[in-house]
C-alpha positions in Angstrom: 75.3 83.6 135.9 78.7 84.5 134.5 81.8 83.4 136.4 84.1 86.1 137.7 86.6 85.4 134.9 83.9 85.8 132.3 82.5 89.0 134.1 85.9 90.8 134.2 86.7 89.7 130.6 83.4 91.0 129.4 84.1 94.3 131.1 87.3 94.5 129.1 85.5 93.5 125.8 83.6 96.7 124.9 82.6 97.6 121.4 85.3 100.0 120.0 82.8 102.8 119.2 81.5 103.1 122.8 84.3 105.1 124.5 82.7 108.6 124.2 79.9 108.0 126.7 80.3 110.1 129.8 80.0 107.4 132.4 82.0 104.7 134.1 81.6 102.6 131.0 84.7 104.4 129.7 86.9 103.5 132.6 88.3 100.2 131.5 90.6 98.4 134.0 89.2 100.5 136.8 90.7 99.4 140.1 87.4 100.3 141.8 85.4 98.3 139.4 87.7 95.3 139.9 87.1 95.6 143.6 83.4 95.6 143.2 83.6 92.5 141.0 85.7 90.8 143.7 83.1 91.7 146.3 80.2 90.4 144.2 81.9 87.1 143.6 82.9 86.9 147.2 79.3 87.3 148.4 78.2 84.7 145.8 80.8 82.2 147.1 79.4 82.6 150.6 76.0 81.3 149.6 74.9 77.8 150.5 76.5 75.6 147.9 78.6 72.4 147.8 81.0 73.9 145.3 84.4 75.0 146.4 85.3 78.7 146.3 87.0 79.8 143.1 90.2 81.6 144.1 91.7 81.8 140.6 90.7 85.5 140.2 91.8 86.7 143.6 94.4 89.5 143.5 97.7 88.2 144.8 99.0 90.0 148.0 102.6 91.1 147.8 105.0 88.9 149.9 108.2 89.9 151.5 111.3 89.8 149.4 115.0 90.2 150.0 115.6 93.7 148.7 119.0 93.4 146.9 119.2 97.1 145.9 117.3 100.4 146.2 116.3 102.1 142.9 117.3 105.8 142.7 114.8 108.5 141.7 116.7 111.0 139.6 113.8 113.4 139.2 110.0 113.6 139.5 107.5 115.8 137.6 103.8 115.9 136.9 101.9 115.7 133.5 98.5 117.2 134.2 96.0 114.8 135.5 97.4 111.8 133.6 94.9 109.4 132.2 92.9 108.8 135.4 91.0 105.5 135.3 90.4 105.7 131.5 91.9 103.3 129.0 94.9 105.1 127.5 98.3 103.9 126.5 100.0 107.3 126.8 103.6 106.8 127.9 106.8 108.9 127.9 109.1 108.9 124.9 112.7 110.1 124.8 114.2 112.0 121.9 116.3 115.1 121.2 117.6 115.2 124.8 114.1 115.5 126.1 111.4 113.4 127.7 108.0 114.0 126.1 104.7 113.0 127.6 101.0 114.0 127.7 97.8 113.8 129.7 94.5 112.5 128.3 92.9 116.0 128.7 95.4 117.5 126.2 98.5 118.7 128.0 101.7 117.9 126.2 105.0 118.5 128.1 108.7 118.4 127.2 111.2 117.9 130.1 115.0 118.1 130.0 116.3 114.6 129.9 118.9 115.0 132.7 117.4 117.5 135.1 113.7 117.0 134.4 113.2 120.8 134.0 110.2 121.7 132.0 111.2 122.9 128.5 107.7 123.7 127.1 104.1 122.8 127.6 101.1 123.1 125.3 97.4 122.5 125.7 95.6 120.8 122.8 92.2 121.3 124.3 90.1 123.5 122.1 92.7 123.9 119.4 89.8 123.8 116.8 88.3 126.9 118.7 84.8 125.6 118.3 83.7 126.2 121.9 82.3 129.5 123.0 84.2 132.1 124.9 82.5 131.2 128.2 82.5 127.4 127.6 85.0 125.1 129.4 87.6 123.6 127.1 86.7 120.0 126.1 89.2 117.3 126.8 91.4 116.5 123.8 91.0 112.7 124.7 94.7 112.0 123.8 95.3 108.3 123.8 97.8 107.3 121.1 101.5 108.3 121.5 103.5 110.3 121.8 106.1 109.3 119.3 109.1 111.3 118.0 110.7 111.8 114.6 111.8 114.4 112.0 112.1 116.8 114.9 108.4 116.5 115.6 106.1 114.9 118.2 103.0 113.0 117.0 99.9 112.1 119.0 96.5 110.7 118.3 93.1 111.1 120.1 89.9 109.2 120.7 88.2 112.0 118.6 90.2 110.8 115.6 92.6 113.8 115.6 96.2 113.4 114.7 98.6 116.1 115.9 102.1 117.0 114.9 104.1 119.3 117.2 107.5 121.0 116.9 109.8 119.0 119.2 111.8 122.1 120.2 108.9 124.6 120.9 105.7 122.6 121.1 104.1 124.6 118.3 101.3 122.8 116.4 102.6 122.1 112.9 99.6 120.4 111.5 96.4 118.6 112.6 94.5 116.1 110.6 91.5 113.7 111.0 91.0 110.0 110.7 87.8 108.0 110.9 87.9 106.1 114.2 89.6 106.4 117.6 93.4 106.5 117.7 94.1 104.6 120.9 97.6 103.3 120.1 100.8 105.0 119.2 101.4 105.8 115.5 104.5 104.7 113.6 106.9 106.8 111.5 109.4 105.9 108.8 110.6 107.4 105.5 108.6 110.5 106.1 105.3 108.6 106.4 103.2 108.5 109.6 100.9 105.5 109.9 97.9 105.5 112.3 95.7 102.5 113.2 92.2 103.1 114.6 89.6 101.2 116.5 87.2 101.3 113.5 89.6 99.3 111.4 91.0 102.2 109.4 94.7 102.1 108.8 95.8 105.5 107.4 99.1 106.9 106.2 99.9 110.6 106.3 102.8 112.7 104.9 104.6 113.4 108.2 105.7 116.8 107.0 102.4 118.4 106.2 99.7 115.9 107.3 98.4 115.2 103.7 96.8 111.9 103.0 99.0 109.1 101.4 96.8 106.0 101.6 93.9 104.4 103.5 93.1 100.8 104.2 89.9 99.5 105.7 90.1 96.4 107.8 87.2 94.3 109.0 86.3 94.5 112.7 84.4 91.8 114.5 81.2 92.7 116.4 83.0 92.2 119.8 86.6 92.9 120.6 88.9 94.1 123.4 89.2 97.8 124.1 92.5 98.1 122.4 94.3 98.0 119.0 97.7 97.1 117.8 100.2 99.9 117.4 101.6 99.7 113.8 105.3 98.8 113.4 107.3 99.7 110.3 110.2 97.5 109.0 111.8 96.6 105.7 109.3 98.8 103.8 106.3 97.2 105.3 103.7 98.2 108.0 103.0 95.3 110.5 99.7 95.5 112.3 97.6 93.1 114.4 93.9 93.0 114.1 90.8 92.1 116.2 90.3 88.9 114.1 93.5 87.5 115.5 95.7 88.0 112.5 99.0 89.8 111.9 99.3 91.5 108.5 101.8 93.5 106.5 101.1 96.4 104.2 103.5 98.1 101.8 104.5 101.4 103.4 104.5 103.4 100.1 101.0 102.4 98.8 99.2 100.5 101.5 98.9 97.3 99.4 98.5 94.2 101.6 101.2 91.5 101.6 100.9 88.3 103.8 98.6 87.7 106.7 99.2 85.2 109.4 96.9 83.8 112.1 98.0 84.3 115.7 94.9 84.0 117.8 92.7 80.9 117.9 88.9 81.2 118.2 87.7 78.1 120.1 84.5 79.0 121.9 80.9 79.0 120.7 79.9 82.6 121.8 81.2 85.9 120.6 82.8 86.6 124.0 84.7 83.3 123.9 85.9 84.0 120.4 87.6 87.3 121.2 91.1 86.8 119.9 92.5 90.3 119.3 96.1 90.9 118.5 96.4 94.1 120.5 100.2 94.3 121.1 102.5 95.7 118.5 104.7 93.2 116.7 108.2 92.7 118.1 110.8 92.6 115.3 114.2 91.0 116.0 116.5 90.4 113.0 114.5 88.5 110.3 111.8 87.3 112.7 108.6 88.8 114.1 107.1 87.8 117.4 103.4 88.4 118.0 100.8 87.4 120.6 97.0 87.2 120.9 94.8 88.0 123.8 93.5 84.4 123.5 95.7 82.1 121.5 99.4 81.9 120.9 102.8 83.5 121.1 104.0 83.1 117.5 107.4 83.4 115.8 107.0 84.5 112.2 109.4 84.9 109.3 109.5 88.6 108.4 109.9 88.2 104.6 107.3 85.5 104.0 104.9 85.4 107.0 105.7 81.8 107.5 105.1 80.5 111.1 108.3 79.2 112.7 106.8 78.1 116.0 103.8 78.6 118.2 103.3 78.3 122.0 100.1 78.7 124.0 100.3 82.0 125.8 97.7 84.8 125.8 98.4 88.5 126.4 97.5 92.0 125.5 100.6 93.4 127.0 103.7 94.5 125.1 106.5 91.9 124.5 110.1 92.6 125.0 113.4 90.9 124.2 117.0 90.8 125.6 119.6 88.7 123.9 118.0 85.3 123.0 115.1 85.6 125.6 111.6 86.9 125.0 109.7 88.3 128.0 105.9 88.5 128.3 103.1 89.1 130.8 100.1 87.0 130.2 96.4 87.9 130.9 96.7 86.6 134.5 99.7 88.8 135.3 102.2 85.9 135.1 105.6 86.8 133.7 107.5 84.4 131.5 111.0 84.1 129.9 110.9 82.3 126.5 113.7 81.2 124.3 113.2 83.2 121.1 114.7 80.4 118.8 112.7 77.5 120.1 109.8 78.9 122.1 110.8 76.9 125.1 110.0 78.4 128.6 113.1 79.3 130.7 111.2 80.4 133.8 107.9 81.8 135.1 107.0 84.2 137.9 103.5 83.6 139.2 103.5 85.7 142.4 101.9 88.8 140.8 98.6 87.1 139.7 95.8 89.4 138.8 97.7 92.6 139.8 97.2 94.2 136.4 100.9 93.7 135.6 102.3 95.8 132.7 104.4 94.4 129.9 108.1 93.7 131.0 111.0 95.8 130.0 114.7 94.8 130.3 117.0 97.1 132.3 120.5 95.9 132.7 120.4 92.4 134.0 116.8 92.8 135.2 113.3 92.9 133.9 110.9 95.5 135.3 107.1 95.5 135.5 104.6 97.7 137.2 101.2 96.9 138.7 97.8 98.4 139.3 98.7 99.4 142.9 101.6 101.5 141.7 104.5 99.1 142.6 107.5 98.5 140.3 109.1 95.1 140.5 112.7 94.1 139.4 113.1 90.5 138.3 116.4 88.7 137.7 116.6 88.0 134.0 118.2 84.6 134.6 115.9 83.2 137.3 112.8 85.4 137.4 113.2 86.0 141.1 111.9 89.4 142.3 115.0 91.1 143.7 113.7 94.7 144.3 110.5 96.5 144.7 109.6 100.2 144.7 106.3 101.9 145.5 105.8 104.6 142.8 102.3 105.9 142.9 99.0 104.7 144.4 97.0 105.6 141.3 98.6 102.6 139.6 100.8 102.0 136.6 99.1 100.9 133.4 101.6 101.2 130.5 104.9 99.4 130.1 107.7 101.5 131.6 109.9 103.2 129.0 113.7 102.7 129.2 116.5 104.8 127.7 120.2 104.2 128.5 119.3 102.1 131.5 117.1 104.8 133.0 113.4 104.0 133.5 110.7 106.7 132.7 107.3 105.8 134.3 104.1 107.7 134.3 101.3 106.9 136.7 97.6 107.1 136.0 97.5 110.4 137.9 100.2 111.9 135.7 103.2 111.6 138.1 106.4 111.0 136.0 109.7 109.8 137.4 113.1 109.0 136.1 114.5 106.0 138.0 118.0 104.6 137.9 118.7 100.9 138.6 122.0 100.5 140.5 
């Protein structure tokens, strides 16, 4: 019988081509499914046995804190039905004095940055017009993006569609196709849009008209996490993590591969134990890259050569962030750490949010902010890791790392509620 840890990890480790089934198999990180797992293990622990109860997977209850300030909600809007319980990394993006976001079904909305007033809204369901007149529009299954650039908004879908919309009007400029599901945000630089897919296809498009530039096929292991690394473009190269635990660079113009560096460490004897995906996008700071694996290491890498500068044993599939000389990360248990970026030495750790589905951390002023699966936002002091403020946002939960622009947080819940929040 699998342990609770193995059970929940296996739930998260679905084959990347299985998302389109119309059942609860699609709903990764479901809070209801987690509750069922906890109940099953709890009943098992009550059976007659001499073994002590394993409490390592229990969800931490929130404890009282000294509330040092109250966050201010500037405006609140709704973006369709959000992503519900499905795996989706859709999150707001700020550009051109607007906030852009989307729902999984296909609604894409632009809001005024200051007032939150809706500027335009489009529906990408049924844009191919293949359904009959009396048929219901099928979900667009948006999951990657949005991102902004060249006065356009780009998104990807689990159907392998890539959309380019006019940032001012929402008009569909072009639509293209890629083999595999686009479940991470694309990257844009020098007029080239790069998309990474769950099938191992890394594809570059001309961002102006959607024409093909190049395609790379990467190997995909038989078992991996339900997630992929969003590509990052820097110094003429495309950096992307893979399910085999490596971080690789490809030339932006032609797609030729440069160096490749191991980040994850496969140590087990079974396929499940050897899942070492690099699912977070690489974090670039100066001439260094920071990458982390779902099972393995936090690694500092030289940008030009791919040489490993240091490694530390941390595992995560949440986005890294940086402020000054400190890296911030949330590991697979929901523990938050501050790490010296030059040496890899740990400055502090915050362990009180264990197993709460904590998002990646984002620096805001002198704080670091994370969300959790119950819909709470937590402000941590950057110097000490102490939780200094808490705000209940939305009971449907927060899955993606909050977005910050000019010290204002933009957070979207699973149900599609979107708020702009100011930290005093």
